[in-house]
C-alpha positions as CSV (number, residue, x, y, z in Angstrom):
1,M,34.2,-11.8,-58.6
2,S,35.2,-15.7,-59.0
3,E,33.1,-18.7,-58.6
4,G,34.9,-19.3,-55.2
5,N,33.1,-18.5,-51.8
6,Q,33.0,-15.0,-50.4
7,L,34.9,-14.9,-47.2
8,G,33.4,-12.4,-44.6
9,G,34.7,-8.9,-44.2
10,Q,37.2,-7.5,-41.4
11,Y,37.5,-9.1,-37.7
12,I,37.4,-5.6,-36.1
13,A,36.0,-4.4,-32.4
14,G,34.6,-8.3,-31.6
15,E,32.5,-8.1,-34.7
16,W,32.6,-9.4,-38.5
17,R,32.0,-6.1,-40.8
18,E,31.0,-6.7,-44.1
19,A,33.5,-5.7,-46.9
20,S,33.2,-2.2,-47.7
21,G,35.9,-2.3,-50.6
22,T,35.2,-3.7,-53.9
23,E,38.6,-5.2,-54.4
24,S,39.1,-9.1,-53.5
25,I,41.7,-11.7,-54.1
26,E,41.1,-15.2,-55.1
27,V,42.3,-18.6,-52.8
28,R,43.3,-21.3,-54.6
29,N,43.9,-25.0,-53.9
30,P,47.0,-25.7,-55.0
31,T,46.6,-29.4,-55.8
32,T,43.7,-28.6,-58.2
33,E,44.2,-25.0,-59.0
34,E,40.3,-24.4,-58.2
35,V,39.4,-20.9,-56.6
36,I,38.1,-21.9,-52.9
37,A,37.4,-18.6,-51.9
38,D,37.7,-14.9,-52.2
39,I,38.9,-12.4,-49.5
40,P,38.1,-9.0,-49.7
41,N,40.9,-6.4,-49.9
42,A,40.7,-4.5,-46.2
43,T,40.0,-0.3,-47.0
44,P,42.4,2.2,-45.5
45,E,39.2,2.9,-43.3
46,E,38.8,-0.6,-42.1
47,I,42.7,-0.8,-41.2
48,D,42.7,2.2,-39.3
49,S,39.5,1.2,-37.5
50,A,41.0,-2.1,-36.6
51,I,44.3,-0.2,-35.3
52,D,42.0,2.3,-33.2
53,S,39.9,-0.7,-31.7
54,A,43.2,-2.5,-30.8
55,A,44.5,0.6,-29.2
56,E,41.2,1.5,-27.1
57,A,41.1,-2.3,-25.9
58,Q,44.6,-2.5,-24.9
59,I,44.4,0.1,-21.9
60,D,42.2,-2.2,-20.2
61,W,43.6,-5.6,-21.3
62,G,47.0,-4.3,-20.3
63,R,45.9,-3.6,-16.7
64,R,44.2,-6.9,-16.1
65,P,46.3,-9.4,-14.1
66,A,48.6,-11.3,-16.2
67,H,47.2,-14.6,-15.1
68,E,43.6,-13.8,-16.6
69,R,45.4,-13.1,-20.1
70,G,47.1,-16.4,-19.5
71,E,43.9,-18.1,-18.6
72,L,42.3,-16.7,-22.4
73,V,45.5,-18.2,-24.2
74,R,45.2,-21.7,-22.5
75,E,41.4,-21.7,-23.4
76,V,42.7,-21.0,-27.0
77,A,44.9,-24.2,-27.1
78,E,42.0,-26.4,-26.0
79,L,40.0,-24.6,-28.0
80,M,42.3,-25.5,-31.3
81,L,42.5,-29.3,-30.2
82,T,38.9,-29.4,-29.9
83,N,38.7,-28.5,-33.6
84,Q,42.0,-29.7,-34.6
85,S,40.7,-32.0,-37.5
86,E,38.4,-29.0,-39.0
87,L,41.7,-26.5,-39.0
88,A,43.7,-29.0,-40.6
89,D,41.3,-29.6,-43.4
90,L,41.5,-26.2,-44.1
91,I,45.1,-25.7,-44.0
92,V,45.5,-29.0,-46.4
93,E,42.9,-27.3,-48.9
94,E,44.6,-24.1,-49.0
95,Q,48.0,-24.5,-48.5
96,G,48.5,-28.3,-50.0
97,K,50.2,-29.5,-46.5
98,P,50.1,-33.5,-46.2
99,R,46.9,-33.7,-43.6
100,N,49.2,-35.5,-40.8
101,V,51.4,-32.6,-41.0
102,A,48.5,-29.8,-40.9
103,L,47.4,-32.1,-37.9
104,G,50.8,-31.4,-36.3
105,E,50.9,-27.9,-37.0
106,I,47.4,-27.2,-35.0
107,E,48.7,-29.5,-32.5
108,A,52.1,-27.7,-32.0
109,S,50.5,-24.5,-32.0
110,A,48.3,-25.6,-29.0
111,D,51.3,-26.4,-27.2
112,L,52.8,-23.4,-27.7
113,C,49.7,-21.4,-26.4
114,E,50.1,-23.5,-23.2
115,Y,53.7,-22.4,-23.1
116,M,53.5,-19.0,-23.5
117,A,50.5,-18.8,-20.9
118,E,53.0,-20.0,-18.4
119,W,54.7,-16.5,-18.8
120,D,51.7,-15.1,-17.0
121,R,53.4,-15.5,-13.6
122,R,57.0,-14.9,-14.9
123,I,56.9,-11.7,-16.3
124,E,59.8,-10.6,-14.0
125,G,61.4,-7.1,-13.7
126,D,64.5,-6.2,-11.1
127,I,65.0,-4.5,-8.0
128,L,68.4,-2.7,-7.5
129,P,69.9,-0.5,-4.9
130,G,69.7,2.9,-5.2
131,D,73.0,5.5,-5.3
132,T,71.2,7.5,-2.8
133,R,70.3,6.6,1.1
134,R,66.8,4.9,1.2
135,E,66.0,4.5,-2.4
136,S,65.3,1.6,-4.2
137,I,65.1,1.1,-7.9
138,H,62.5,-0.8,-9.9
139,L,63.0,-2.3,-13.3
140,Q,59.5,-3.2,-14.4
141,R,58.3,-4.8,-17.8
142,H,55.1,-3.2,-19.2
143,P,53.3,-4.1,-22.5
144,L,54.2,-2.4,-25.8
145,G,50.8,-1.3,-27.0
146,V,49.4,-2.4,-30.3
147,V,51.3,-5.0,-32.3
148,A,50.9,-5.6,-36.2
149,G,51.3,-9.6,-36.8
150,I,52.3,-10.2,-40.4
151,I,51.5,-13.8,-41.0
152,P,53.0,-16.0,-43.8
153,W,51.2,-18.6,-46.0
154,N,53.5,-21.9,-44.9
155,Y,52.3,-22.1,-41.8
156,P,48.9,-20.1,-41.3
157,I,48.0,-21.1,-38.0
158,A,51.4,-21.8,-36.3
159,V,53.0,-18.5,-37.1
160,F,49.7,-16.6,-36.1
161,I,49.9,-18.3,-32.6
162,R,53.5,-17.5,-32.5
163,K,52.5,-13.6,-32.2
164,F,49.1,-14.2,-30.8
165,A,50.2,-15.7,-27.7
166,P,53.1,-14.0,-26.4
167,A,51.5,-10.5,-27.4
168,L,48.4,-11.0,-25.6
169,V,49.9,-12.9,-22.4
170,A,52.3,-9.7,-22.0
171,G,49.2,-7.2,-22.2
172,N,49.2,-6.3,-25.8
173,T,46.7,-6.3,-28.4
174,L,46.8,-7.4,-31.9
175,V,45.9,-6.4,-35.3
176,A,46.9,-9.4,-37.5
177,K,46.9,-9.9,-41.3
178,P,46.9,-13.3,-42.5
179,S,48.6,-14.1,-46.3
180,E,46.6,-13.6,-49.1
181,E,47.6,-17.1,-50.1
182,T,46.4,-19.0,-47.0
183,P,43.7,-16.8,-45.0
184,I,41.1,-19.5,-44.7
185,S,42.5,-21.4,-41.7
186,T,43.4,-18.0,-39.8
187,L,39.7,-16.8,-40.4
188,R,38.1,-20.0,-39.0
189,L,40.5,-19.8,-36.0
190,A,39.4,-16.2,-35.2
191,E,35.7,-17.3,-35.7
192,L,36.0,-19.6,-33.1
193,I,37.7,-17.7,-30.7
194,D,35.0,-15.1,-31.5
195,E,32.2,-17.6,-31.0
196,E,33.3,-20.0,-28.3
197,L,35.4,-17.7,-25.7
198,D,35.2,-14.5,-23.8
199,L,37.9,-12.5,-25.5
200,P,37.1,-8.6,-24.6
201,D,36.3,-6.6,-28.0
202,G,39.5,-5.5,-29.9
203,V,42.0,-7.3,-28.2
204,L,42.4,-9.2,-31.7
205,N,41.5,-8.1,-35.0
206,I,42.1,-9.6,-38.4
207,V,42.3,-7.6,-41.5
208,T,42.8,-9.2,-45.1
209,G,44.3,-8.5,-48.4
210,G,47.4,-8.1,-50.3
211,G,50.6,-6.1,-49.7
212,E,49.3,-2.7,-49.6
213,V,47.3,-3.7,-46.6
214,G,50.3,-4.7,-45.2
215,T,51.7,-1.4,-45.9
216,R,49.0,0.8,-44.3
217,L,49.1,-1.2,-41.2
218,V,52.7,-1.2,-40.5
219,S,53.1,2.4,-41.7
220,S,50.7,3.3,-39.1
221,D,51.8,5.7,-35.9
222,A,49.4,4.1,-33.8
223,I,51.3,0.7,-34.1
224,D,53.9,-0.1,-31.3
225,M,55.5,-3.5,-32.6
226,I,55.5,-5.0,-36.0
227,S,56.3,-8.8,-35.8
228,M,56.7,-10.4,-39.2
229,T,57.4,-13.6,-40.4
230,G,58.4,-13.5,-44.4
231,S,60.8,-12.8,-47.1
232,V,63.7,-10.5,-47.0
233,E,62.8,-8.2,-49.3
234,T,59.2,-7.8,-47.5
235,G,61.0,-7.2,-44.1
236,K,63.2,-4.5,-45.6
237,A,60.0,-2.8,-47.0
238,I,58.9,-2.9,-43.2
239,M,62.1,-1.8,-41.7
240,E,62.0,1.3,-44.0
241,A,58.2,2.0,-43.4
242,A,58.8,1.5,-39.5
243,A,61.4,4.0,-39.8
244,D,59.2,7.3,-39.8
245,N,57.6,6.2,-36.7
246,L,60.4,4.3,-34.8
247,T,58.1,1.3,-34.4
248,K,59.8,-1.5,-32.8
249,V,60.3,-4.3,-35.3
250,S,60.6,-8.3,-35.1
251,L,61.5,-10.2,-38.3
252,E,62.1,-13.7,-39.3
253,L,63.1,-13.8,-42.7
254,G,64.7,-16.3,-45.2
255,G,67.2,-19.0,-45.0
256,K,69.7,-20.8,-46.9
257,A,70.4,-23.1,-44.0
258,P,73.8,-25.3,-44.8
259,V,74.3,-29.3,-43.8
260,I,78.1,-30.0,-43.0
261,V,78.1,-33.9,-43.1
262,W,81.6,-34.9,-41.8
263,K,83.8,-37.9,-42.7
264,D,82.9,-39.7,-39.7
265,A,79.3,-38.8,-39.7
266,D,76.7,-41.6,-39.6
267,I,75.8,-41.7,-43.2
268,D,72.2,-43.1,-42.6
269,Q,71.2,-40.9,-40.1
270,A,72.2,-37.8,-42.1
271,V,70.6,-38.9,-45.1
272,E,67.3,-39.5,-43.2
273,D,67.2,-36.3,-41.6
274,I,68.6,-33.8,-44.0
275,L,65.9,-35.3,-46.5
276,T,63.3,-34.8,-44.1
277,A,64.6,-31.4,-43.6
278,R,64.4,-30.5,-47.5
279,I,61.3,-32.1,-48.3
280,T,59.1,-31.1,-45.2
281,N,56.1,-28.8,-46.6
282,T,57.6,-29.3,-50.3
283,G,60.9,-27.6,-49.0
284,Q,58.7,-24.4,-48.3
285,V,60.2,-23.8,-44.6
286,C,62.5,-21.0,-43.7
287,T,64.7,-23.8,-42.0
288,C,64.9,-26.2,-44.6
289,A,68.3,-27.9,-45.3
290,E,69.1,-25.8,-48.4
291,R,72.7,-26.8,-49.2
292,V,74.9,-29.8,-48.2
293,Y,78.9,-30.0,-47.8
294,V,80.0,-33.4,-47.7
295,H,83.5,-34.4,-46.9
296,G,85.3,-36.1,-50.1
297,D,85.9,-39.4,-48.0
298,V,82.1,-40.1,-48.0
299,R,80.5,-38.0,-50.8
300,E,79.6,-41.2,-53.3
301,E,78.3,-43.0,-50.5
302,F,76.2,-40.1,-49.2
303,E,75.0,-39.1,-52.5
304,E,74.2,-42.7,-53.5
305,H,72.1,-43.3,-50.1
306,Y,70.4,-40.2,-50.6
307,V,69.3,-40.3,-54.2
308,E,68.0,-43.6,-53.3
309,A,65.8,-42.3,-50.5
310,A,64.6,-39.5,-52.2
311,K,63.7,-42.0,-55.0
312,N,60.9,-43.2,-52.3
313,V,59.7,-39.8,-51.2
314,T,55.5,-40.1,-52.4
315,L,53.9,-37.2,-53.8
316,G,50.0,-37.2,-53.8
317,R,47.1,-35.5,-52.7
318,P,47.5,-34.0,-49.4
319,E,44.9,-35.5,-47.9
320,D,46.2,-39.0,-48.4
321,N,49.2,-38.4,-46.3
322,P,52.0,-38.4,-48.9
323,D,55.7,-37.2,-47.9
324,M,54.9,-34.4,-50.3
325,G,52.4,-32.5,-51.5
326,P,52.3,-29.4,-54.1
327,Q,53.8,-26.2,-53.8
328,V,51.6,-23.6,-52.5
329,N,51.2,-21.4,-56.0
330,S,52.3,-21.0,-59.5
331,R,54.9,-18.5,-58.6
332,E,56.7,-20.8,-56.2
333,L,56.6,-23.4,-58.4
334,E,58.3,-21.4,-61.1
335,K,60.7,-20.1,-58.8
336,T,61.9,-23.8,-58.2
337,E,62.2,-24.5,-61.8
338,A,64.3,-21.6,-62.7
339,A,66.5,-22.2,-59.9
340,V,67.0,-25.7,-61.2
341,K,67.4,-24.5,-64.6
342,R,70.1,-21.7,-63.7
343,A,72.1,-24.6,-61.8
344,R,71.9,-27.0,-65.2
345,N,73.3,-23.5,-67.3
346,E,76.0,-22.9,-64.9
347,G,77.1,-26.5,-65.3
348,A,75.4,-28.6,-62.4
349,E,74.4,-32.1,-62.8
350,V,70.8,-33.2,-61.8
351,L,71.2,-36.9,-60.3
352,L,67.3,-37.1,-59.8
353,G,64.2,-35.2,-60.5
354,G,64.6,-31.5,-62.1
355,S,61.0,-31.2,-63.6
356,R,57.2,-31.5,-62.7
357,P,56.1,-35.1,-61.9
358,S,54.1,-36.8,-64.8
359,G,51.0,-38.6,-64.9
360,T,47.1,-38.1,-64.8
361,N,47.3,-37.3,-60.8
362,F,49.7,-34.1,-61.7
363,E,48.0,-32.8,-64.6
364,R,46.8,-29.8,-62.3
365,G,48.2,-28.2,-59.4
366,Y,51.7,-26.8,-58.6
367,W,53.9,-30.1,-58.6
368,Y,57.6,-30.4,-58.4
369,E,59.6,-33.8,-58.1
370,P,62.3,-34.3,-55.2
371,T,65.5,-33.1,-57.0
372,V,69.3,-33.9,-56.1
373,I,72.1,-31.9,-57.7
374,T,75.5,-32.4,-57.8
375,D,78.7,-30.8,-59.4
376,V,78.0,-27.7,-57.9
377,K,80.3,-24.7,-57.0
378,Q,80.1,-22.3,-54.1
379,D,79.5,-19.3,-56.4
380,M,76.4,-20.9,-58.3
381,D,73.1,-19.2,-57.5
382,I,71.5,-22.7,-56.2
383,M,74.1,-22.3,-53.4
384,Q,73.8,-18.9,-52.6
385,N,69.7,-18.0,-53.2
386,E,66.9,-19.5,-51.0
387,V,65.1,-22.1,-53.0
388,F,61.9,-22.3,-51.3
389,G,61.2,-26.1,-53.1
390,P,62.5,-29.6,-52.8
391,V,66.0,-29.3,-54.2
392,T,69.0,-30.3,-52.5
393,P,72.3,-29.3,-54.1
394,I,75.4,-31.3,-52.7
395,M,79.0,-30.0,-52.8
396,E,82.1,-31.8,-52.0
397,I,84.2,-30.2,-49.5
398,D,87.6,-31.7,-48.0
399,S,88.5,-29.7,-44.8
400,L,86.7,-28.2,-41.9
401,E,87.9,-25.1,-42.6
402,D,86.6,-25.0,-46.2
403,A,83.2,-26.4,-44.9
404,I,82.8,-23.7,-42.5
405,Q,83.9,-20.9,-44.9
406,Y,81.4,-21.9,-47.4
407,A,78.6,-22.4,-44.7
408,N,79.1,-18.7,-43.5
409,D,79.4,-17.6,-47.3
410,S,75.7,-16.5,-47.3
411,R,73.7,-13.3,-46.7
412,Y,71.2,-15.3,-44.6
413,G,72.0,-16.7,-41.1
414,L,68.9,-18.4,-39.9
415,S,69.5,-22.4,-39.4
416,S,72.5,-24.7,-39.9
417,Y,73.5,-28.2,-39.5
418,V,76.3,-30.7,-38.8
419,F,76.8,-34.5,-38.6
420,T,79.8,-35.6,-37.0
421,D,80.7,-38.3,-34.3
422,N,83.4,-36.2,-33.1
423,Y,83.0,-34.0,-30.2
424,R,85.8,-31.7,-31.0
425,T,84.4,-31.4,-34.7
426,A,81.1,-30.4,-33.4
427,M,81.9,-27.9,-30.9
428,R,84.1,-26.0,-33.3
429,V,81.5,-25.8,-35.8
430,A,78.9,-24.9,-33.4
431,E,81.1,-22.0,-32.4
432,D,82.2,-21.0,-35.8
433,L,79.1,-21.0,-37.9
434,E,77.2,-17.5,-38.1
435,F,73.9,-18.7,-37.6
436,G,71.1,-18.2,-35.3
437,E,70.8,-21.6,-34.5
438,T,72.6,-24.7,-35.1
439,Y,71.6,-28.3,-34.7
440,I,74.1,-31.3,-34.1
441,N,73.3,-34.7,-35.5
442,R,69.5,-33.8,-36.2
443,T,67.8,-31.4,-38.3
444,L,64.4,-29.5,-38.1
445,G,62.3,-28.8,-34.9
446,E,63.4,-26.1,-32.7
447,S,61.9,-26.0,-29.2
448,W,59.4,-23.8,-27.7
449,H,61.3,-22.8,-24.6
450,G,64.7,-22.4,-26.9
451,H,65.0,-19.3,-29.1
452,H,64.5,-19.3,-33.1
453,I,66.4,-16.3,-34.4
454,G,68.0,-15.3,-37.6
455,W,71.5,-13.4,-38.2
456,N,72.3,-11.1,-40.8
457,E,69.6,-11.0,-43.3
458,S,67.3,-13.7,-41.9
459,G,66.0,-11.3,-39.4
460,L,66.0,-9.9,-35.7
461,G,64.0,-10.1,-32.7
462,G,63.7,-13.9,-32.6
463,E,60.6,-15.9,-31.5
464,D,59.9,-18.5,-28.4
465,G,61.3,-19.1,-25.3
466,K,62.2,-16.4,-22.7
467,Y,63.6,-14.0,-25.1
468,G,61.1,-14.1,-27.6
469,F,58.4,-13.5,-25.1
470,L,60.0,-10.4,-23.4
471,K,60.3,-8.5,-26.6
472,Y,56.9,-8.1,-26.7
473,T,57.5,-6.1,-23.2
474,Q,59.2,-2.6,-22.5
475,L,61.3,-1.6,-19.6
476,K,60.4,1.2,-17.1
477,T,62.7,2.4,-14.3
478,V,61.0,3.4,-11.0
479,Y,62.8,5.3,-8.6
480,H,61.6,4.7,-4.8
481,N,63.2,7.2,-2.6
482,Y,61.5,7.1,0.9
483,D,64.1,9.1,2.9
């Protein structure tokens, strides 16, 4: 047992149950490397109990008027805003996110609750004419049942709410597993919901632990849908586990977002937006700008401005609101270091950064400098595989055909970006890029009423908007014959 605080056991059927197992996982502060808590590994019996509780509660919950369900989710939004500072501080401590960004995560999560709650009066079906006399065909939307939500570490509250809000409004119940890296804020939110709101027992259940807990959860034949955000490899393992029971899956996985900077782009705007899209959350966002293709006419200008801007990025303790905090753990830091080392070995040139920062403030913690790399080629590892850290490789291109070809030369297909002042160029690129979302003359920040979806190995199912909500429902066809 570490010196950190032992967090309570599992949240099952409306109560916190003391951990019955003996295994636990340390949670470390990425700024100081100190152990700040231990979380118990849920036992198989606890996981099964959480699923059974959700299944039992779903029958009544799914039959309640949708507006009642929406009102509960609206109350969660208000609860988060009331406790915004406390929840943000927990995210800062466990994930290393700058405090203003953590505050923004809570605010955005509350906004998402408000948006999803509005679907309580918009769960629409269809009425069709029958093929026979005096017959009407009704297509109705029904809940799926029990949803398993697998939460990543980079946005522990926002992604939890991304699954919680639509699932509950649609009439489902939820068994959620927060990341073992950042469980504290999610558990605290669950405590607040339990203490302050009249949520029926079993509608929300939380189980904690590592990969074996997730495997048990997604393998259950009592789970009706799995909604997971995380790595491609984990997503594939979940699909394999779900196959035996034909469980519906929705996966938001990794990305390798390309940016095309065309010769007529506003360079200052492109630099500012791309840098933001590379260093936000220390580059630990699946939609971060991962590779930049710049037209040869403006490459030198772009690189010069980009390097200068990156030099001014501040690193520091997250509570002081720097531009960047640390990476979340030693594994992520080592992966970033290895990616830059491979790029150097393959012949790329590091224009800026490329190492851990020096100084007494960075002796502990998982820090990495903003890094800019040039002289890269399309087949280099740095241009093909996701780097979940603040590293920007820049490659020169001379034709739009090459830019589109290189951008699409990836197993990923989540976000993509293009900067140009030419309408024809923008429309052609938007049509030809093989990505679930494309941004023109801006970068990060999808809207809740849009649709956030990956193509190829970046996932399936999608989040947000009409289609992100309706995936938590299933259709029933009812034939009314009144002849």
